[in-house]
N, C-alpha and C positions, 0 to 999 in steps of 0.2 A: 651044448653049448658049440657056436661055430668056432673052426678050429683055421677059419681064412685070416691072413693078415692085412690091415690095410695099410697103404700106402705109409698114413701118417703114424703107424705105429713104429717105422722102421728108423733107428740112427741116423741122425743126418751126416751127410758123409763131408768130411773134412779134405781141403785141397792136400794132397800129397808133398810132402818134402821133397823127393826127387822123385823124378817122371824119367820115362824112356818113351822114345817113337811108339808109335801103333800101328803095326800090318794088320797080321791077320788075326792074333791075340793081342789081349792087353800085354804090352810091357815085353814083345819079343824084339822091340829094338827097327823093326824094319823101316827103312826108308827108300824113296825112289829120288834121285837126283836125274838132270840132262847136262848135258854141255856138248860143247864141238872141238874135236882136235883135228889140226892142219896136219892129216895124213888121210892118204886114199882109202877107201874103204876094202877092207881085204882083213884077212885072221889077223894079221902084226896092230891091224890098227884097234880090232875087240881087243887084243892083251895088253895094250898099252892104256886103254879104256878101266880095264880092268887092273892093273898095277895103280892106274891113278885113284879108282875106286878104294883097293886097300890104305894107299897112302893118309883119304881120307878119312879112314876109319871103320869102311865097310867092312866085314870079313864074316862070312863069304857074300861076295857079291857075285851077282848074274848080269848079263848086257840082255834086256830083254828089247831092244831095241837099236839098230845102225843103220842110217841113211846117207848116202852120199851125197853131198852137197856141193855140186861140180867134179871134176876131176883131181882134186888138191884137200879135200875136206871131208869130214864126216861125223854127221851129228847123232849122240849117245843117249838114251835111257837107261841107267842101270839101277837094278833093285838088289837091296840086302840088306844086311843086319849093322848096325852102328853099333860101337862098343861105349859112345857117350853118354851121357847121364846129363838132365839139364835141372837146375834148384829156382823153381818157380820165386823163391824168396830174394833170390839177387834180382831177379829183373825190374829194373826203373821204367816206371812209366808218365810221359809227362802228361800231367791233369791239365785240362782246361780252368783256367781262373775267373772264368766270366761266366755269368746264364745266358742263355740261349733265349733270346727274345722271339715273342712274334712280328711279323711286320708292321701290324700295327701301334707295336710296343716301342720298335725300331724308329718308326717316321715320329711317332712320339715325343719320342728322347730327343733329337735331332731337330725337331721344331721346337721345343723349349729350349733346349739350352744352346743349341748354336744360333738358331735364330736367323737360318738362312739353308739353303741346301749345300749338302753335304759332297763334293765334287771326286769323283772316282774315274782313272783314267789306268785301261788296261790295255796290254799288248803280250803276243807271243812273241819273244826277242830277237835277235841274232838271224841264223837262219831256219829258225823250226818254224815249219809251217802247219801245223798242229793246232785248231783253234779247238778241239772239244773241250780241252779244258778251260779256256777263256770264257767260251761260251756259255758253257753249264752254269758260270757264276753271274756273267754278265746277262747273255740274253733273256729277257721275259720268260721263254720257253722253260728256263731252268733246269734243273735238276733232281730225280729221286723226290719225284711228286711236287718240289717246292718251285716257285715262281723265282726268276735270275733278278739280279740288281735296279735291272730295269724297270721294273714292274714295283719298285718302292718310289712314294712321291716325293720325298725327302731329299731321293740320292738322284745328283746329277751322274749320267754315266756316260764315259765316252772310250767307245770299243775301237781302239786303232787297228785290230785283228792283226793278222801273219805276217812274219818276217821284217818284224820292224827294227830298222838300226838304233843301239842306244842315243845315239844323238837327237837322233828325232825324237824318240820319246821322251827327252830330257825337256826338248824345245816344247814340245806340245804340253810337256805335263805345267812349263811356266806360263804358257799362253793362258792355257785353263784353268790356273792357280789351283791345282789338284792338290788336295785335303790328303788323299792317298791315291799312293801307284801299284796295281796288280799285274804281276808277269807270271805266264804262266808257259812250264819245258816241259816239253813230254820227251823232247829228242837227250837222248842220255851218253850216246858213244863219246868215248876218248874224254865224260866229265865235261861235256860242252851245258848242261846247266848247271856246273860249278862257275867256268869258266865266264859264261855269259853274266849270269849274276852276280858276281864279284865284279864284272867291270861295270855292270850299272849302279851299282852301289857308290863304287869309287868316283862314276862322271856324275852324280846329284852332289855327292858330296864336294864335289868341286865347281859346280855351278850355283851353289845356292851358298848362301851364308850360314855360319853355323848356327844351327838352333832351328831353323827354317826351312829343314829338307821335309818333303810331304813324306806320310807315313809309309813305309816300303813292304810290302807283301810280296812273298815269292808263293808258288805252287805247280807240284806235279807230283808223280808215282814215284821217285828216285829219291828225294830229297829225304835227309835223315834229321829223324826229328832232335832236337836240340841243339841244331847246327846254325842257327840265327846270328851268335857273335860270329863266328867264323866268314860267314857270308856276309856281313855286315847289312842285314837285312832286320826290320823289326817282328817279322811272323811267317810263318812256314806251315803251308798247310797242302797236306798228304793228300791219298787216294780215299774216295769217296768221302771228300770235303763237300756240304751242303751250299748253298747262300745265304741259309739262312745262318750259319755258322761264321762265315765271312762277314755280315751284316752285323752281326750280335758284338763281333769282335773289332767293327769298325766304331762303332758305339762306345765300347769299352776305352777304347783305346783315342777317341777324338773329341766325343762328346760324357765323359763320366759323368756320373751321379754324383752332385755335390754332398761333402758331408756333412753328417749330422752333429750338433755341440757333442753327443758322445765317442764321435769319431769315425763311426761308423758309417758308409754312405747310405744315403738315400736311395730306396726302389724305385 
């Protein structure tokens, strides 16, 4: 009889209740962090970096990289053992509450339920000149193998580009009779993305009668999950979002399936 054990014979691994970071061996707690201190690069600065690392719960810690950034700043990479534990059961994840649709299903839903094209106006607002995010969602070339919203026959897309001031965005949305307004914020220094987004939502609510404000959607890598209420937007999309996810959400929010007699939405 063979004494080999097949993979299917192994007991199924369960997610541990408490975990520690992994570096060289499982459970050793090793982590790597980077930061900048407003100090010239010398031994005193490296000592300050280690002091900060220990206050962050890294002990022992080692400076593995230090580089001067001009005469008054130093960038550090510190590697060390963290004494903190993580409980995965306490992690709260914001689940997607709508199904992902194909381009055909999106177009069909809009055609049958709205009976007109759905109008989307997009822009990078404020001083943000990084259009890579908004272009990935709107432009035909798209992102991650998916075509952008311009490729959907039942969507009319107006891409205003970069550094669009909020009053200009509001005026153009009114002119185009926008159903949805998509803004991208990549620049996050001094919480610029937060200030720009809250300024935008306030301007739209002031310019439109109650209940007629377009769907407001914000996207960017630094928005916090679940912060829609605080920012005044209807939806936030983070890093890695694809055009198909946004298109499916627009259908969910603006062209939902009618409810059946049982109370369940038709597919």
